[in-house]
ZAMARGU-4260 file (C-alpha; in steps of 0.2 Angstrom, whole numbers, plus 5000, padded with zeros to 4 digits):
<rodrens>
0) 5430/5454/5538 | 5425/5467/5525 | 5429/5484/5519 | 5416/5497/5524 | 5423/5513/5516
5) 5438/5523/5512 | 5441/5541/5515 | 5456/5552/5511 | 5465/5566/5520 | 5474/5576/5507
10) 5485/5587/5518 | 5494/5586/5535 | 5483/5577/5548 | 5484/5569/5565 | 5493/5554/5558
15) 5506/5561/5546 | 5512/5577/5538 | 5508/5569/5521 | 5491/5563/5513 | 5483/5547/5520
20) 5469/5535/5516 | 5458/5529/5530 | 5450/5512/5527 | 5436/5507/5539 | 5436/5488/5541
25) 5423/5478/5549 | 5431/5462/5556 | 5414/5454/5559 | 5417/5436/5565 | 5436/5439/5567
30) 5433/5453/5581 | 5443/5448/5596 | 5453/5435/5586 | 5472/5435/5586 | 5484/5428/5574
35) 5489/5415/5587 | 5471/5408/5587 | 5473/5402/5569 | 5488/5390/5568 | 5498/5390/5552
40) 5491/5407/5547 | 5507/5417/5548 | 5517/5404/5538 | 5504/5403/5524 | 5503/5422/5523
45) 5522/5423/5522 | 5522/5410/5508 | 5511/5422/5498 | 5520/5438/5502 | 5538/5434/5507
50) 5542/5453/5508 | 5532/5454/5525 | 5547/5447/5533 | 5556/5463/5531 | 5542/5474/5539
55) 5548/5483/5555 | 5531/5486/5563 | 5533/5494/5581 | 5549/5484/5584 | 5558/5496/5572
60) 5568/5482/5564 | 5565/5469/5551 | 5555/5454/5557 | 5545/5465/5569 | 5528/5460/5560
65) 5533/5442/5561 | 5536/5443/5580 | 5519/5452/5582 | 5510/5438/5573 | 5519/5425/5584
70) 5514/5434/5600 | 5496/5437/5593 | 5490/5453/5584 | 5473/5458/5577 | 5468/5455/5559
75) 5466/5474/5555 | 5484/5476/5559 | 5489/5462/5548 | 5478/5469/5534 | 5487/5485/5535
80) 5504/5477/5532 | 5498/5467/5518 | 5491/5482/5510 | 5508/5491/5512 | 5517/5476/5504
85) 5505/5476/5489 | 5508/5494/5487 | 5527/5491/5487 | 5524/5477/5474 | 5517/5490/5461
90) 5530/5503/5464 | 5519/5514/5475 | 5531/5522/5487 | 5522/5523/5503 | 5529/5517/5520
95) 5518/5523/5534 | 5503/5513/5541 | 5493/5512/5557 | 5478/5503/5564 | 5466/5510/5577
100) 5450/5505/5585 | 5435/5514/5578 | 5416/5514/5581 | 5410/5497/5586 | 5419/5482/5594
105) 5423/5475/5577 | 5427/5491/5568 | 5445/5496/5564 | 5452/5511/5554 | 5468/5506/5544
110) 5477/5522/5540 | 5489/5521/5525 | 5500/5534/5518 | 5496/5539/5500 | 5508/5547/5487
115) 5508/5566/5488 | 5502/5568/5470 | 5490/5553/5468 | 5473/5560/5462 | 5460/5561/5475
120) 5448/5551/5463 | 5460/5537/5462 | 5453/5520/5467 | 5470/5512/5468 | 5471/5512/5487
125) 5453/5504/5489 | 5458/5490/5477 | 5474/5487/5486 | 5465/5486/5503 | 5452/5474/5494
130) 5466/5463/5488 | 5474/5463/5505 | 5458/5457/5513 | 5457/5443/5500 | 5475/5438/5504
135) 5472/5438/5523 | 5455/5428/5521 | 5463/5416/5509 | 5477/5412/5521 | 5465/5410/5535
140) 5455/5398/5524 | 5470/5387/5523 | 5477/5390/5506 | 5492/5401/5500 | 5484/5415/5490
145) 5499/5418/5478 | 5500/5421/5460 | 5491/5404/5456 | 5476/5411/5464 | 5475/5426/5452
150) 5482/5438/5464 | 5497/5443/5452 | 5485/5446/5438 | 5474/5458/5448 | 5489/5466/5455
155) 5496/5469/5438 | 5480/5478/5433 | 5481/5489/5448 | 5499/5493/5444 | 5494/5498/5427
160) 5481/5510/5433 | 5493/5517/5446 | 5506/5520/5432 | 5493/5529/5421 | 5489/5541/5436
165) 5506/5546/5440 | 5514/5563/5435 | 5524/5563/5419 | 5543/5563/5421 | 5545/5582/5418
170) 5531/5587/5430 | 5536/5574/5443 | 5554/5581/5443 | 5547/5599/5445 | 5536/5594/5459
175) 5551/5586/5468 | 5562/5600/5465 | 5549/5613/5472 | 5547/5603/5488 | 5565/5602/5491
180) 5565/5621/5491 | 5550/5622/5502 | 5538/5628/5489 | 5520/5622/5492 | 5515/5610/5478
185) 5497/5604/5474 | 5492/5594/5459 | 5476/5599/5450 | 5465/5584/5448 | 5473/5570/5438
190) 5481/5582/5426 | 5500/5585/5424 | 5496/5602/5430 | 5504/5609/5447 | 5500/5624/5457
195) 5516/5631/5465 | 5514/5642/5480 | 5499/5652/5485 | 5490/5669/5482 | 5499/5682/5472
200) 5515/5671/5471 | 5506/5656/5464 | 5512/5649/5447 | 5505/5636/5436 | 5516/5623/5429
205) 5511/5610/5416 | 5526/5598/5411 | 5539/5609/5405 | 5527/5624/5402 | 5522/5638/5415
210) 5509/5651/5415 | 5522/5663/5407 | 5525/5651/5392 | 5520/5660/5376 | 5510/5652/5362
215) 5524/5656/5350 | 5537/5647/5362 | 5526/5632/5362 | 5525/5631/5343 | 5544/5633/5342
220) 5547/5620/5355 | 5536/5608/5346 | 5545/5610/5329 | 5563/5602/5330 | 5569/5610/5314
225) 5563/5627/5318 | 5569/5626/5336 | 5586/5621/5329 | 5587/5636/5317 | 5582/5649/5330
230) 5595/5642/5343 | 5608/5642/5330 | 5604/5660/5324 | 5606/5665/5342 | 5624/5659/5342
235) 5620/5644/5354 | 5629/5628/5351 | 5618/5615/5342 | 5621/5597/5336 | 5622/5594/5317
240) 5605/5588/5311 | 5595/5584/5295 | 5577/5581/5291 | 5574/5564/5283 | 5558/5560/5274
245) 5562/5541/5270 | 5574/5527/5277 | 5586/5531/5262 | 5587/5549/5267 | 5590/5544/5285
250) 5604/5532/5280 | 5612/5546/5270 | 5611/5557/5285 | 5620/5544/5295 | 5634/5543/5282
255) 5635/5562/5282 | 5635/5565/5301 | 5643/5549/5307 | 5638/5539/5322 | 5632/5539/5335
260) 5616/5548/5330 | 5599/5552/5337 | 5583/5549/5327 | 5567/5558/5333 | 5550/5564/5326
265) 5551/5581/5318 | 5536/5586/5330 | 5533/5578/5347 | 5535/5579/5365 | 5539/5569/5381
270) 5553/5560/5372 | 5541/5549/5362 | 5548/5540/5347 | 5566/5546/5352 | 5580/5534/5349
275) 5598/5538/5354 | 5616/5531/5352 | 5612/5523/5335 | 5628/5518/5325 | 5622/5505/5312
280) 5611/5507/5296 | 5599/5493/5303 | 5597/5503/5319 | 5593/5519/5310 | 5581/5511/5298
285) 5571/5503/5313 | 5571/5519/5323 | 5565/5529/5308 | 5550/5517/5306 | 5546/5518/5325
290) 5548/5537/5325 | 5536/5539/5310
</rodrens>
């Protein structure tokens, strides 16, 4: 059994209203074989991935996949569920899968839901399907392809790449809010840049900025001291704050303001280097060193 190729459908399609990836599998010598033709296979697979016991499959209830394997099902279908389980293991929130005949007698298409904003250039789904194939073939060969066989390490590498490709916190929150309001959302490549709406109504959003954000606004937002002063001059309530250039000055600010305090870089973004709820001198000194 091998993976022939993977193609993506980025919008609504005949399978789902959300993006999917279609993996073409060649079952080769396993064409026509069912799980019941290989005694012990289902048990070894479940030992490797206990989460498969909760898969509904067509039964619409937990345990549906186990029942299907007990009755006998094809290995393309099993690979579909293993790929979905591995997706769940790395925090990739997808739930839909389907396996259909395609091309020759040994060819099957495994259709897997993809996260809405996963870049089209991402290789995560291909790698997950490849790991799913290895897991299934390992169980067929008679061993349990669990963490001891290196699956955990490879899955961790895929998880790291998936995390690196995800939208930033602010951009993801904006995308979710827009979709709740029925606003069309498209990510631009692998950037934290969104297109909201179409035509003359389209707006571009990058993290907390829009195409209407001025250069001066960006500079002000990036300078904590300047932003604090402008907001205070406008009569808006702002917390007391001081600029510290050394740990000693940070401790003096703690004594003057009183805890709890927040320590953050003078210039920064995305919450990097921000430490909150500090009350002791040791916490402030450590946060000052990390923020620098």
